[in-house]
C-alpha positions as CSV (number, residue, x, y, z in Angstrom):
1,X,-30.4,-14.1,-68.5
2,X,-32.8,-16.4,-66.2
3,X,-34.7,-15.3,-63.5
4,X,-33.7,-15.3,-60.1
5,X,-35.3,-18.0,-58.0
6,X,-38.4,-17.1,-55.7
7,X,-36.4,-18.5,-52.8
8,X,-33.3,-15.7,-53.1
9,X,-36.2,-13.3,-53.3
10,X,-37.9,-14.1,-50.4
11,X,-34.5,-13.9,-48.7
12,X,-34.2,-10.6,-50.0
13,X,-36.9,-9.7,-48.6
14,X,-36.1,-11.0,-44.9
15,X,-32.8,-8.7,-45.0
16,X,-34.6,-5.5,-46.3
17,X,-37.2,-6.2,-43.0
18,X,-34.4,-7.3,-40.5
19,X,-33.8,-3.9,-38.7
20,X,-37.5,-4.1,-37.8
21,X,-38.0,-7.3,-37.2
22,X,-34.9,-7.2,-34.7
23,X,-36.7,-4.4,-32.7
24,X,-39.9,-6.6,-32.6
25,X,-38.0,-9.7,-31.1
26,X,-36.4,-7.5,-28.7
27,X,-39.8,-6.0,-27.4
28,X,-41.3,-9.3,-27.4
29,X,-38.4,-11.0,-25.2
30,X,-39.1,-11.2,-21.3
31,X,-37.9,-8.5,-18.9
32,X,-35.3,-10.6,-17.4
33,X,-33.7,-11.7,-20.8
34,X,-33.2,-7.6,-21.4
35,X,-31.6,-7.1,-18.2
36,X,-29.1,-10.0,-18.6
37,X,-26.7,-7.7,-20.1
38,X,-26.6,-5.4,-17.3
39,X,-25.4,-8.4,-14.9
40,X,-21.9,-7.8,-13.2
41,X,-19.7,-10.3,-11.3
42,X,-16.4,-10.1,-9.6
43,X,-14.1,-11.7,-7.5
44,X,-13.0,-10.0,-4.3
45,X,-10.1,-10.1,-1.9
46,X,-11.4,-13.0,-0.1
47,X,-11.6,-15.0,-3.4
48,X,-15.5,-15.2,-3.3
49,X,-17.8,-14.3,-6.5
50,X,-19.9,-11.0,-6.1
51,X,-22.7,-11.4,-8.4
52,X,-25.2,-8.5,-9.1
53,X,-28.2,-8.7,-11.7
54,X,-27.6,-4.9,-12.4
55,X,-25.3,-2.0,-11.1
56,X,-26.2,-1.6,-7.2
57,X,-27.9,1.3,-6.1
58,X,-28.0,1.7,-2.6
59,X,-24.8,0.7,-1.1
60,X,-23.8,0.3,2.8
61,X,-19.7,1.0,2.9
62,X,-18.6,-0.4,6.4
63,X,-15.2,0.9,6.2
64,X,-13.8,4.8,5.6
65,X,-11.7,3.5,2.8
66,X,-14.6,2.1,1.2
67,X,-16.4,5.1,1.3
68,X,-13.6,7.4,-0.3
69,X,-13.3,4.3,-3.3
70,X,-16.8,4.7,-3.8
71,X,-16.5,8.6,-4.4
72,X,-13.5,8.2,-6.1
73,X,-15.3,6.1,-9.1
74,X,-18.0,8.5,-8.7
75,X,-20.5,6.4,-6.9
76,X,-20.5,8.3,-3.8
77,X,-24.2,9.7,-4.4
78,X,-25.5,5.6,-4.2
79,X,-24.5,5.5,-0.4
80,X,-27.1,5.3,1.8
81,X,-25.2,4.6,4.6
82,X,-21.6,4.4,6.1
83,X,-19.9,3.7,9.5
84,X,-18.9,6.4,12.0
85,X,-15.7,7.9,11.0
86,X,-16.3,8.3,7.4
87,X,-14.9,12.0,7.0
88,X,-13.7,11.7,3.8
89,X,-14.8,13.7,1.5
90,X,-16.5,16.2,3.4
91,X,-19.9,15.2,1.8
92,X,-19.2,11.4,3.2
93,X,-20.2,13.3,6.5
94,X,-23.8,13.9,5.8
95,X,-24.4,10.4,5.1
96,X,-26.5,8.0,7.8
97,X,-24.2,5.9,10.4
98,X,-25.1,2.4,10.5
99,X,-22.4,1.8,13.3
100,X,-19.2,2.1,14.6
101,X,-16.0,0.5,15.5
102,X,-17.9,-0.7,18.8
103,X,-20.6,-2.6,16.9
104,X,-22.6,-2.5,13.7
105,X,-26.1,-3.8,14.4
106,X,-27.6,-5.5,11.6
107,X,-31.0,-3.9,11.5
108,X,-29.3,-0.8,10.7
109,X,-28.0,-2.1,7.9
110,X,-30.8,-4.1,6.5
111,X,-33.0,-0.9,7.1
112,X,-31.5,1.0,4.3
113,X,-32.3,-1.8,1.9
114,X,-29.2,-2.1,-0.2
115,X,-28.5,-3.9,-3.0
116,X,-24.6,-4.1,-2.2
117,X,-22.7,-3.9,1.0
118,X,-19.2,-3.0,0.8
119,X,-17.1,-5.0,4.2
120,X,-13.7,-5.0,5.2
121,X,-12.5,-7.9,5.2
122,X,-10.4,-8.0,8.9
123,X,-12.5,-5.1,9.9
124,X,-16.1,-5.8,9.6
125,X,-17.1,-8.7,12.0
126,X,-17.3,-12.2,10.3
127,X,-20.5,-13.0,12.3
128,X,-22.1,-10.1,10.5
129,X,-21.2,-10.8,7.0
130,X,-22.3,-14.0,7.5
131,X,-25.9,-12.8,8.1
132,X,-25.8,-10.3,5.3
133,X,-25.3,-13.5,3.2
134,X,-27.8,-15.3,4.7
135,X,-30.4,-12.6,3.8
136,X,-29.2,-12.6,0.3
137,X,-27.4,-9.3,0.6
138,X,-24.4,-9.2,-1.6
139,X,-21.4,-8.2,0.1
140,X,-18.0,-7.3,-1.4
141,X,-15.0,-8.1,1.2
142,X,-12.5,-5.5,0.7
143,X,-8.7,-6.7,1.7
144,X,-5.9,-5.0,0.4
145,X,-2.6,-6.4,1.7
146,X,-0.3,-5.4,-1.3
147,X,-0.4,-1.7,-3.3
148,X,-1.6,-3.2,-6.4
149,X,-5.1,-4.2,-4.8
150,X,-6.0,-0.8,-3.6
151,X,-6.2,-0.4,-8.0
152,X,-7.9,-3.9,-8.3
153,X,-10.6,-3.1,-5.8
154,X,-11.3,0.8,-7.5
155,X,-12.2,-1.3,-10.8
156,X,-14.4,-3.8,-8.8
157,X,-16.5,-1.3,-7.4
158,X,-16.7,0.9,-10.2
159,X,-17.8,-1.9,-12.1
160,X,-20.2,-2.9,-9.1
161,X,-21.7,0.2,-9.2
162,X,-22.1,1.2,-13.0
163,X,-19.2,3.5,-13.2
164,X,-16.9,1.0,-15.2
165,X,-14.8,3.8,-16.7
166,X,-14.8,6.0,-13.7
167,X,-13.2,2.8,-11.9
168,X,-11.0,2.4,-14.3
169,X,-9.4,5.8,-14.5
170,X,-9.2,6.2,-10.5
171,X,-7.4,2.7,-10.6
172,X,-5.2,4.2,-13.5
173,X,-3.9,6.8,-11.4
174,X,-3.3,5.2,-8.5
175,X,-1.0,2.8,-10.2
176,X,0.3,5.8,-12.6
177,X,1.4,7.1,-9.0
178,X,2.8,3.7,-7.6
179,X,4.9,3.8,-10.8
180,X,6.3,7.6,-10.4
181,X,7.1,7.1,-6.8
182,X,9.0,3.7,-6.5
183,X,12.4,3.9,-5.4
184,X,15.4,1.8,-4.7
185,X,17.8,2.9,-2.1
186,X,21.3,1.6,-1.6
187,X,22.2,0.4,1.2
188,X,18.4,0.2,2.1
189,X,17.5,1.7,5.1
190,X,16.2,-0.3,8.3
191,X,12.8,1.4,9.2
192,X,10.7,0.9,12.2
193,X,7.0,1.6,11.9
194,X,5.8,2.6,15.0
195,X,2.1,1.5,15.6
196,X,1.9,2.0,19.3
197,X,3.7,3.7,22.0
198,X,2.8,2.2,25.4
199,X,3.4,-0.4,24.6
200,X,5.8,-0.1,21.9
201,X,4.1,-2.1,19.0
202,X,4.5,-2.0,14.8
203,X,3.1,-3.8,12.2
204,X,4.2,-7.2,10.9
205,X,5.1,-8.6,7.2
206,X,1.6,-8.6,4.9
207,X,0.1,-5.9,6.1
208,X,0.1,-2.9,3.6
209,X,2.5,-0.1,5.6
210,X,5.2,-2.5,5.3
211,X,4.4,-2.9,1.9
212,X,4.9,0.8,1.4
213,X,7.8,1.0,3.3
214,X,9.7,-1.7,0.6
215,X,7.9,0.3,-2.1
216,X,9.9,3.2,-1.1
217,X,13.4,1.6,-0.7
218,X,13.4,0.4,3.0
219,X,13.6,-2.8,4.9
220,X,10.9,-2.9,7.3
221,X,11.6,-4.2,10.5
222,X,10.3,-7.0,12.4
223,X,7.9,-7.9,9.3
224,X,8.7,-11.6,10.0
225,X,7.0,-11.8,13.0
226,X,3.6,-13.9,13.1
227,X,1.3,-12.1,14.7
228,X,-0.4,-9.0,13.5
229,X,0.6,-6.3,15.6
230,X,3.5,-7.5,17.8
231,X,5.0,-5.8,20.7
232,X,8.9,-4.7,20.8
233,X,11.1,-4.9,23.5
234,X,14.0,-2.5,23.7
235,X,16.9,-5.1,23.5
236,X,14.9,-6.1,20.1
237,X,14.6,-2.8,18.7
238,X,18.5,-1.7,20.0
239,X,19.7,-5.0,18.5
240,X,17.8,-4.1,15.0
241,X,19.2,-1.0,14.9
242,X,16.7,1.5,13.0
243,X,17.9,4.0,11.2
244,X,14.6,5.8,10.5
245,X,11.6,5.8,12.3
246,X,7.8,6.5,11.1
247,X,4.8,6.7,13.0
248,X,1.5,8.4,12.0
249,X,0.2,11.4,14.1
250,X,-1.3,14.6,13.8
251,X,1.9,16.5,15.1
252,X,5.0,15.6,16.3
253,X,4.6,15.2,19.9
254,X,5.4,11.4,19.6
255,X,8.4,11.9,19.0
256,X,9.7,13.2,22.6
257,X,9.2,9.4,23.3
258,X,12.6,8.9,21.6
259,X,14.3,12.0,23.4
260,X,17.9,10.5,24.7
261,X,17.8,7.3,22.8
262,X,20.6,8.0,20.8
263,X,21.8,4.5,21.2
264,X,19.5,4.1,17.9
265,X,20.6,5.8,14.5
266,X,17.1,6.9,14.3
267,X,17.1,9.4,16.9
268,X,21.0,10.1,16.8
269,X,20.3,11.6,13.5
270,X,17.1,13.1,13.9
271,X,15.5,10.8,11.5
272,X,12.2,10.7,13.0
273,X,9.0,11.5,10.4
274,X,5.4,12.1,11.3
275,X,2.5,10.4,8.7
276,X,-0.7,11.7,8.2
277,X,-2.8,9.0,9.7
278,X,-5.6,8.9,7.9
279,X,-3.6,8.3,4.3
280,X,-1.4,5.7,6.0
281,X,-4.1,3.7,7.7
282,X,-6.8,3.6,5.1
283,X,-6.0,1.7,1.9
284,X,-8.0,3.8,-0.5
285,X,-6.7,6.1,-3.2
286,X,-5.5,8.6,-1.1
287,X,-2.5,6.1,0.3
288,X,-0.8,7.3,-2.8
289,X,-0.3,10.1,-0.4
290,X,1.2,8.3,1.9
291,X,3.5,6.6,-0.2
292,X,5.0,9.9,-1.4
293,X,5.1,11.1,2.3
294,X,6.9,7.7,3.0
295,X,9.6,7.8,-0.3
296,X,10.0,11.2,0.6
297,X,11.5,10.5,4.0
298,X,13.5,8.0,3.3
299,X,15.1,9.4,-0.1
300,X,15.6,12.7,2.0
301,X,17.3,10.6,4.9
302,X,19.6,8.8,2.2
303,X,20.5,11.8,1.0
304,X,22.0,13.3,4.2
């Protein structure tokens, strides 16, 4: 047999030493090259790309639902500032406040040295978000208008905070809850969601509460109006003939407003249902509880 060439021996020598050479090579790489694998990029609800060099460790959340999402994905310990009204879970009450619905000072946010700000698309002042952008502080804008988007936001916040697995689990739990609660009712009941009482207001279509009503088999009244919070006159309501009236409240006292208005099927049949105000108004992980409440109310009415 002919002897193997020196070239073959040299190649095999390299293979034997390759693991050690790989380790040495990695140690010689510049730090920014090693960190590249930690880079994260997601698209928020406004369609903007949010890019981080590494998972965020100092987070400011500017809406209660974003605080709840952070805790749901296991990133509650990374919150350094929240908005007034962030009361769930109970641990959130101990986090420093950086503002309220009356105003959010830019200085209060910057003082927390955040590497990520979670903003509410329609609730956080656009001017404040623009200032944060100019300062180079990454901002994730959350504005779920469909129930499925809540799961998407949970996944995004999980990724941005280095809690990918927990974010996926939270999103999957929410999606499973949606699948289990979905119902179709025939005929579909006409549902009026009472937002305000004096004047009488509701929410237009495209808002997540109207999506909840449709998910549960109902038809949300006045969803075709062009304004976000339409004011509803008595004549319009009388013409719409709601079969179910829903409202958020800490108790049933709001129902007294409807006493004696038997021209409406909902009042005549005592189909007025109180919803938990936090879960129906916060598009976060606990909204699945509101979904179940609404589905039970609509289903209960159909079973009469």
